[in-house]
Residue, then its C-alpha position, 0 to 999 in steps of 0.5 A: m446506509r450502502v456498502a460494497m459486499y465483496y463475494n470474490n473478485r467478480d461479484v462485488r454487490v452493492q447491499e444495505m447495511p445499518v449505520p454503525q453506532t459508536g460508543p465511548g472513545e469511538l468515532l463515525v467518519k463518513v468515507l469520502a475516498s477509498g482506494i483498492c488496494g492490491s491486496d483486495v484483489m488476492e482472491w485466495y486470500r480474501i475470498q475465505k472471509a467472504p462476504l465482507v466489506l473490504g477498504h482499509e485506504i480511507a479518507g473522510e469526515v468525522a460524522g460522530v463523535g463518541d463520549g470521552v474523545k478529546d482529539f477530533k470534532t464533527g466535520d474534522r477532515v481525517f485519515v484512518s489507519h486500519h491495523i494499529p499496533c499496541n506500542t508495549c509488546p516486546y515486538c513493538l518494543r523492538g521496533h517490529h510493529t507489524a508483528c504485534e498481535t494487535l495490529h493483525t486483529t484490529n480494523y474499523d467497522p465495516g470497511g472502506f467501501a461504506a458509506y460510514i465507518r465506526v473507528p473503534s477506540l484503540n484506532v482513534d487513540r493511534g490511528v486517526f490522523t488530521l488531514p491537512g488542508e494540502v491534502s485532498f481526499e483523494q490523496g489521502t487514500l495513498i497515505e496507507p500505501l505510502a505508509c508501507v513504502i516508507r517502512g519498507q525502504r526504511i528497513a531496508a536501510l536504503q542510501p542516498g546513491q544506492s542503485v535500486l531494482i524495483l520489480g513490478s510497476g503497480i502502484s506500490g512499484l511507483l510509490h517505491i520509485l517516487l520514494a527512492r528519488a525523494l530519499g536520493a537514490g542513485r540510479i533506479m530501474a523498475t520492470d513490469i510485463h505491460e507496456y503501460r506500467i513500463g511507461k508509467a515507471m518512466e514517467f514517475g522517475a525510473d532511470a531505466a524500465f524493463h520487460a520482465g522477460e528480458d534478461i534482467p541481470q543483464r539488463v541491470r548490468e548495461v545501465n548501472g554500470g556493470r553492477l547488479a543493484d544494491l537494492v532490489i524490491v520485489c512489488t509482485g507476487a509471481l514466484p518467478v518474479f523473487v527468483q529474478a531478484l535473487q539473481s539481480v542483487d549485488r554483492g552486499g545488497t539487499v532483497l526486500c519482499f514487499a509482496t508476498t506469495e500464495p502460501h505454501v509457495q517455497l522460495p529456492v534461496p543460493v544460501n551459499d552465495f548469499w553467505r559468501n556475498e553478505i546479501k540480505l534478504m528481508p520482507s516488509y509487511g504493513n505500516a505503523p503510525l509513525d510511517a503515516v505521519e510521515a506519508i502524510e508529511l511528504i504528501r503535504t509537502g509535495r515531496v512525493h507527488v501521489a495525485q498524478m497515480i489517481t486514473h479512475r474515480l468511481s461510485l459504491e455502485e461501480t466497485g466491481l468494476g473498480f476491482q476488475l481493474v485492479a485484478s487485470a493489472g492493466e491500464s490503470l494505476k490507483v482506483i478509487i471509490e467515492p461512496h457518496r458519488p452519485p450513480r452514472g446515470 
C-alpha cells in the first residue's frame, strides 16, 4: 500500500509499505479521509521521530475484522481514535484521562496518511466509533479536533453568558468559536496575525476579531463593556501570545492553554496578581472517549457545523503540499488527505 512518509515539513514522500496484518481483536480500516493537524507540522516535535507516517484524524471503512471482534463488520463506516486511555489508572479514575500512560503510548499502525491502518485491540475496545449516516468521511476528520476543544472548554468550566477571547484563529481557534457559541457564551472575541483568518473568525461566529499586533487588552475592553475576558483560550504556540493571554483575563477568569510552546520555554506568570484576583491558569491536551462521543453528536445534529472548515482535499501524492499549507498558516483551514483519491493528471 502507499503511505506518505514524513521526514520534515518540506520532505514528505509517497512510499510503499505492506498492508498491516490484523491479529485477534484488531481491525483493518481503509482510510478514506485524514486531516492534517497543526501538531503534525510542529517540526521540533515530529522530526525527532522521523521518518514516520503521521496522521491521527481519520475516518474510513472497516476492511478486515480480527477474531473475537463482535461490534464491527466489514464495510462499517468508522471514526478511529489514535490515543485511548486505560480507564482504570488513578489519573483516569480522577477524570484526567489525557495524563494516562496508556493514552500516551497507544496509536494505530502505521498512521493516518496511509491507504490502510491496523487498529490494535485496545483501540477497538474504546476508540472506534460508528460514523452516523449524517456525518461524511470528510466531516469525520474533524471529530478528533472538536473532541479536544470539547474537553478544553469543559475543564475551563465555560458558562453561558461568559465572555471568551480566543488567541489564534486557525482550525482549533475556529472550533472554539463554534463550540462557545453553541454552549451559549456571551461576547466572543478572536485574534490572529493573518487577515484571512481574522475574517474567518468573524464568519464562524466571533462578535469581534482583532489583529494580534494590536493592544489586545484595550481592544477587549472596548467591545466587552470595559471588562477583560472571563475565559482566554490560547490556540497558538508563540510565547508573546501566552503573555498576551495573561494580560487579557478578567478577575475571577481563566486562561486555558490549548496550545503549547516549544520545550524549555518559560512563561512569566504574575503570581501575585493572579492570587489577588482568583485567576486560574490551566492546560488542556487531547481528549477522552466521552469527548469523541459528544463531538460526533454535535456534528451529527448540526449544532457545530464543521464541513465549511474544509478548504483543501488532496491526494496522498499531495500530502507534502498539504503540510506546506498547514505550516504556512495562510489561506487554508482544514486540509484533508484522501489516500484513495486518484492523483491529479
